[in-house]
N, C-alpha and C positions, 0 to 999 in steps of 0.2 A: 743253332737251329731254333726256329721259332716254336714255341709251345703249341699245344692243341688250339685250334682256332676257336674264337668266340662266335658261336653260330646264332647270334641274334642281330637284328638290325632295328634301329629306332625308326619306325615307320608310322605315319599318321593314319589314323583310322577314319578321320573325316577332316574336312578343311578347317583349319584352326581359326580362320578369320570370319566364318559365317555363323551367326547365331541360329538358334532353333527357329522353326517356321514362325513368321510374324504375320499378323492380319494385314489386309490391305490398308493403305494410308493415303489420304487425300492431300497431304501437305506437299505443295509443289517444291518447297526448298529443301526437302529432306533428301539425304543420300544414304544408301546402304549397299553392302555387297550382295544382299539378298535380291533375287530378281524382282524387278518392278512388277506390280505396284506395291509389293510388300516392303515398305521402306520405314516402317515404324517398329518400335519396341512394343511388346504386348501391352504395356501401360498406355499406349496411345500417344506418347510424347514424340514429337518430331525433332530431328537433329539437323541443324543448318549446315550448309556446305562450307561456310567460311571458317568454321571453327573445328572442334573435335567431331569427327565423322560418326563415331559409334559409341554407345554406352558401354560400360564394363559388362562382363558376363553376369547373367542373373545368378541368384543363389543356386549352388549345385554345379556350377561350371557349365561349359558349352555343351556337354553331353548330358547334363542333368544328373550326374552320378557322383554327387558329393564333392565336386571340385576336381575330379580326375579327368583331364581333357584329352589325353593322348595315350594310345596303347602301343607298347613297344614290344610286341610279340612275346609277352610274358612279363615284361617290366611294366611298372606303372610310373608315369611321369606326371607329377602334379604341377599345375600352374604356379604354385608358390615356390617351386624348386627349379623350374626351367630346365629340366633334364637332369637334375641332380638326384632326385628321389627314385631309386631303382631297387629291384629285388630279384633274386633268382627264382625261377619256378621250382616247385618241389621236385627233388630227385635229380636235378641237374648239377653236375660237378662245377666247382669253381675253376675257371681256366686262368692260367697265369699270364696270358698275353692277349692283346686285342688291339683295336684301333679306336682312337678318340679324335674327333674332328672339331676344331675350334674356328669359328667365324663369329662375327658379331651376332648373327642370327642363325639358328640351326636350320631354318628353312632353305638356306642356300645350298645345303648338302643333300637335298632330297633326291637328286639323280645319282650321286655317288653312293648314297646309302643303299640304293637298290643294286648298284653294280657290285658291291662288296658283301652284301648280306649273306650270300650263300657260303662264303669262305671264312668270314670274320664276325665276331661280335662287334658291331659298329655303333658308336654312341656319338651323337652330335649335340652340341651344347648351345643354349642361349647364354651369351656372356652376361655378366652382371649389368642390369639396366636395360637389357634388350628382351624383346619377346615376352615370354612368361616368367622370366627370372625376376627376383626382387629388384626394386628400384629405390634404394635408400636415398634420401635427399642430400644435396650438398656435394660439391666436387671432391671434397676430401675422402668420400667413400668410393672414389674411382681411381685411387692412386695405383700405380703399377704393381706395387708389392701386394696389394689386396687382390687385384685381378689374377695375378700369378698364383696366389694362395688358393683362390677359388678352384682353379684348374687342378692344382695338386691334390686338394681334398677330394675332388671328383674321381681322379685316377685311383687314389688309394681306396675310396669307398667301393668303386666298381671292381677293383682288382681282388679284394678280399672280403666280400660281404658276409661270408659264412664263417669266418675265422674269429673266434671270440676271445682267445687268449693270446698273450704275447708269444708264447712258446710255439703256437701253430702258425703265426703270421709270417708271411714271406713278402718281400718287397715286390709289389706289382710292377709289371712292365707293359708298355703299350707302344704302338706305332702312333706317333702324334702328328696330326696333319693340321696345318693352320693356314688361313688366308687373310691377307691384309692385317688388321689389328689382331686377329687370331694368330697369324703367323708371327707377329712381333712378340706376343705373349708366349707362344710355343717356343720360340728361340730363347727367351728369358728363362722359361721353366727348364728346358733341356740343359741349359748352362748351369743353373742353380741346383737342379735335382737330376743329375744324369742317370742315376740308378732307376728312375721311373720310366725312362724313354729308351726303347730298343732301337727305333729308327725315327728320323725326323723328316717331315715333308713340308716345305715352305712354298706358298704360292703368292707371288707378287707381294713379298713381305721384306721389311728391312729391320735391322737392329738399330736401336737408338745410337746416335752419333755418326751415322753414315750420311744422312740427308743434308746436314748443315753445310759441310764442306763442299759437297757436290752442288747444292743449290747456289752457293756463293759464286761458283765458277760457271754456272749454266743458267742463264736467264730463263730459258724455257721451263726448267724444273721449278724455278722460283714462282713462275706464273701458274704452273700446274698445282702448286701447293699453297697458293694464295688464300684459299678458303680456310686454311689452318689459322691464319692471323685473324681473320674475321671471327672465328670461333673463340678467340680469347676474350671477346667482349661479352658483357653480361646482357641477358634477355634479348638483345637484337637478333642473334642468329636464330633463336627459337621462333621469333616473330616472322622473320623472312622465310624460313623453311616451311612454316605452316600456312603462309598466304596462298590464296587461290587454290585451296584444296591440295596443298603440298606439291605445288607445281614444280618447285626447285628440286625436291626429292625425286619426283618423276623424271625430271631432266637428267639427274645424275644416273638413274638406273635404266632409263629407256632412251636417252638421247642418241642421236646418230653417231656422235663421236665418243661420248662417255659411257654409253650403255653396252650391252652385249653385241659383239660385232658379227656373230654368226646369225644370219637372218632366220634360220630355222629354229633358233633357240631364244629369240627375243621374248621378253616377258609378255605374257598375256595380261589382260586387264584383271583377271582374278588373281594371278600371281602378284601383280602390283598391289592389289588390295591386301594380300597376305602380309606384305612388308609394311604397308601403311597402317595396318590395324594397331599394332603396338605403339607406333609413334603417335597415333592420333588420340590415344588416351590421355586424360589430364596428367601432366607431368611426364609424359612418355618421351618427349624430345630432349629434355635437359640431360638425362644420364648419358645419352649417346654423344652429346657435345662435351660433357665433362671429361671424356677420354682425352680430347684434344686440349682442354684447359689445363690438364696435368702434364702435358708433354714437356713443358719448359721448367718443371721442378728440378731441383738439384739432386736427382737420384743417381747414385753411383752406377756406372756402366761397367759390366764385367769385361775384363780384358781378354779372357780366355774364350776361344770359340766353343760352341757346344760339342761335347765329346761324341754323341751318337753319329752313326753314318747319316748323311744328310742329302736330300734331293731338293733342288731349287727349280721351280717352274715359273716361267715369266712370259706374259703375252707381249708380243712385239708392238702391238697397237694399244698398249695401256695408256689411257688418257691422263692418268694421275702420276704414274711413276715411269720416268724415262728408262728406256731399255739400256742406256749407257750406264745405268747404276749396277747392272749385273756384275761386271768385273770387280767393282768395289765390294759388293756383297760377298762374292766368292773369296776375296782376300780375307774376309773375316770368318770364313769357315775353314775347317780342317782340310789339308790336302787330300785329294781323292773325292771330295764332295762332287756329286753329279749335278748337272743342270741341263735343262731343256728350254730352248726358246721356241714358243709356239707361234708360228707365223700367222699373221692376220687375226690373232686372238687379242681381246681387250683385257680389261682389268678383272672381270668377273669370271675367273677361270673355272670354279666349281660348276658353273652353269653354262659355260661357253661351249664346251665339247666334252661332256662327261665320259663318253666311251673312250675317246683318245686319252684323256687324263687317267682313266682307270687302267688302261694298258701300260702307260708309262710307270704308274705307281706299282702295278703288279710286277713288272720287270725289275724294278728297284727292290721290292721285297723278296722276290725269288732269287735274286743275285746272292744275297747273304744265306738264303736257305740252301742253295746248291753248294756253297762253299763249306757249309758246316758238316 
């Protein structure tokens, strides 16, 4: 039976991509998410559309409060930790179980955070190199082992923040939810540290070693994954992705075939700016590409499937991952793993139909609760 629910949710108190009010600017080439004509930083400097779109936050952070930019209903999450610096409010007990969501950017979980906030303590992370997390230079800082270790440390820190001695510490457990790269890392963590994961939810995610054999037999998947080979090159991917005000990135996220397929849920311009803000900072693109540059390292692949009960969700119109991969993924999971194919859904499942996704996940969680 699941322990007492974590009744916090990581919710933004203000848009993370918008700076404080800026004075009007007459520079015609400037771009900013702030409504026109306020397109300048208070210093009066204009920022051209062809390069980095916005300056870094001014001293004191976006809210002007010493660098703390997001309020998590009692937790404090600092830009330097990207969701890792949290604390319990006075008088609240430490709960043994909760839900941790991993995607490359925590912004993609904004709808599901609200869906589950009344029942669970929900924490969404910016993975290393994304959003407000640290961005150490060099691709060696984005090896799989380091990324998995980041998530492990977050789970342990959130699961026992008030326990100061070894005698009082208990192994924390969470329901771990991951999408795409977050799903790959969640799979790796659940396999390596099964005592930390009560249940595992994977959305459009693969384990390493599955894609190669499938793409070799299916030209369509090889074409879908062709960008991975481009990302192996130095500096050129960063240049191409940043051209024309990040037009390629916008195409990936908002294109008719590659973007969200549900017309009612397609990204607005403000939501698109939220994704682009971190990427547009100097050095903001390279960390995201280093993930792919480390894909072909000779890192051992675990043979055992992840022990926790697992739910696999997959969009039938995923532009990047062929739906025929699902049987191969299921063969790498333990017997009894549940899966749902979401008809007409694309790759961005956390944003595609959050209410439907939430119902499926709740059924999966309650299944074990009722049997206990």
